[in-house]
N, C-alpha and C positions, 0 to 999 in steps of 0.2 A: 139380665142385664143387656138390652137390646146390643145388636152389634155395632152400630152407629155409635152409641153411648161408649161403649169398650174403645173403639178407636178414639174418642176425643179424651177419654181419661189417658190412654196411651201417649196421645201427642204432648196431652199436659204434663207427663214425667216423662218421656224421654225425648229424642232427637230435637226439634226446632223448638218445640214448647217448651224441653227442658232448659234450652240455650238461652230461651229469650228470657226465663226467670231467673236463670243465672247471671245473665248479663243487666237485668234490671236491677238485682240485688248489689251488685258489684257498683251502680251507678249512685244507685241509694246510698251505700258504703261511704263511697267516694264523695258524694256532695256533704253528707254528715261530717266528716272530717273536717272539708273545707269550712263548712262554716264553724264548727268549734276552734279550728284554727284561726279563724280569721277574729271572733269574737274574744278568743286568748290573747292574740296582737291587740284589741283594743284595752282590752282589761289593763295587762301587764303595761301599755302606754297609758294607761290613765294613774294607776294605783302602785304600778310595782309587782311583783312575784310574790315577795312578802306580804303584803295586804289583799290579795287577792285570795279568793278562794274557788272550790269547783262549783259553788252554786251561784256565784257572779259570772264565771264562765257560762254556763248552764242557761242561766237567764238571758245572756248576752245574746246567745246562738240560739235560743229558744229548741234547742234539743233536749230529749227528756234524760232525766240522770241518769238512767239504765243505758240508754245509746253512748253516753260520755264514757261511761265506765266500759262498756264493749271495746272502745277505741283507745282510751287511756288510762291507764290504773291512779293518777294523780296532777296535780295542776304543772308540778316538774315534768311530768312526761310531756305534756303537751308543750311548755317550754322548751325542752331537749329538743323538740321535733322541728318547732319554728328557729332555734340557732342552728339545727343540723341542715336545713334547706337553706336557710341562709350561708353557710359555710361553702355548700353545693356551689351554688351561684356565684360567692366571690371567686370561687376556684376555677369555674369555668370559664368566666368572664374576664377575670384577671389572664387565665393562661392565655386566651386567643388574642388578648391586648399584645401580651408578651411577643408568641410567635408571630406578629406581622411587623414585630420591630426588626432593624437594621443592627446598630450599636448598642451598646451598655447603656449609654444614659437616654437615649431615647426608648430602649425597653422598659428601663426604671420607669420613665416620665408616664410613656401610655397606661403601664401597670397599676402605676399610682391612679391616673386619670381615672382609670375604669373603674378602680377601686372604689372613688369618691364620687364619681356618677353614679354609683350602684348605689352607695347606700345614702348620702346625705339629703336625698331627693324623696328616701321614703315618709308616706304618710303617716306621721305618728312618732317617724325614727329619733328624733333628739327626745324624747321623752323617754320612750322603749330604751335608749342605751345610757340615759340619765340616770332613769330610776333603777335600771336591772344592771347596772354597770360590774359590779361586783360578781354576779352571778356570770355574766358573760366572758369576764376574764378567766373565772374559776373553768371554764367549757371549753377554753380556747386553747389554753396549752397542754399537750399530753394528749388529745384528741385523735385519733386514726386519722380523720379527713385533713386535719392541720398539719399533722406528719406528712402526709401523704401531699399536701401541697406546698411544705417548706421544700420537701423531697423537686418535686415540680419545681422551685423557683431555681433550686442549687445547678439542677440540670442545665435550665434556661439559659442562667448567668454564667454558667461554666461555657455553654457554647459562644460566649461574647468576651470573654475576659478570663485570664487565667489562673482561677482561682483554687484548681488543683496544687500549683504551688503554695500553699497554705496548709497548714497543718491540720488535720480533722475537727479538732476542736475551735480552730480559729473560721475553718468556715462554716462549722456550727453559728459559732458568734454571729456573725457576717449574717446569715440568713434570716437568724432569727429575729436580728435588730431590724433589718430592712422591712419585716412582717409585722412586727412588733409596733416600728414607728408608723406605719399608715392605720394601724386599729388608734393608736395614741393620738394622732392626729383628727380622728373620726372625734374620738370623745371629746378633744380641746375644741374642736369646732361647734359642735351641738351646746357645749357650755358658753361659747361666746359668741353663738348666733351668726357666725362668720361660715358661709356656706360656697365659697367660691371655690370650686374644685380644680380648677387648670391653675389657681394660686399657689394651692396648698401642695398640688404633685409639683409644681415648679420648683415650691421652696425645698420639698424633701430632695427632690433630685438634685438642686445645686450641693445640697447640706452635705447628703454620700456621697456621690460621684468620685470627687477631687481623693476625699480621704481612703476609699477602696480603691481606687487607683494606686495612690501611693502605698498603700498597703501590701497591693500583689506583687507591684512594682516597686520598692524600694528605692532601685538604683537609678528610677528616671527621675523618683522624687528629688534624689540628691543633685540631678544635674540644673534643676530648676531653682535649688538654691543660691 
């Protein structure tokens, strides 16, 4: 083999050539995963997880069946990935909203508002949540990311109101109810077709703030009786 040809082969297998090839593979993998997840969202928002098949997702994504199974073992695995990504975004955006709030009531409103503004405008969101609500519910509670989010909420709430005065079980109930109420409001909004994020956030804030304050400070509640 001629010296120049040897050099070309070496460049293709090592150094910049190998890096470029690896980078191209990673880009292709990322693009294929995006196509599959986008297609799965469309299918799950049209007929739901139960009625969907891998064949439906493959046809919509225009990715080969072999490529699909390289990334996901089943339609449920794609669904789990979509829900996991959604939970991560909810955690990030609601945490940012809480961080910028001063008192407890403002924090509650801003967190609910960020949650509503993230979910309600999603294209296909209403159908996705309606068709798959039992699957979504089953994946929410007990999930590692949800537990981490609840700890985040407890920390932020505790910085603005003395929830350490409550027993551990009561604190857990309080934080779980705050999270669950936002989720249930989303389901209710999608069912009714009413997507006013500010109105829903305000309603939940007014609904919970007095009760939480009186639960944490029952002595203050008695003064107002």
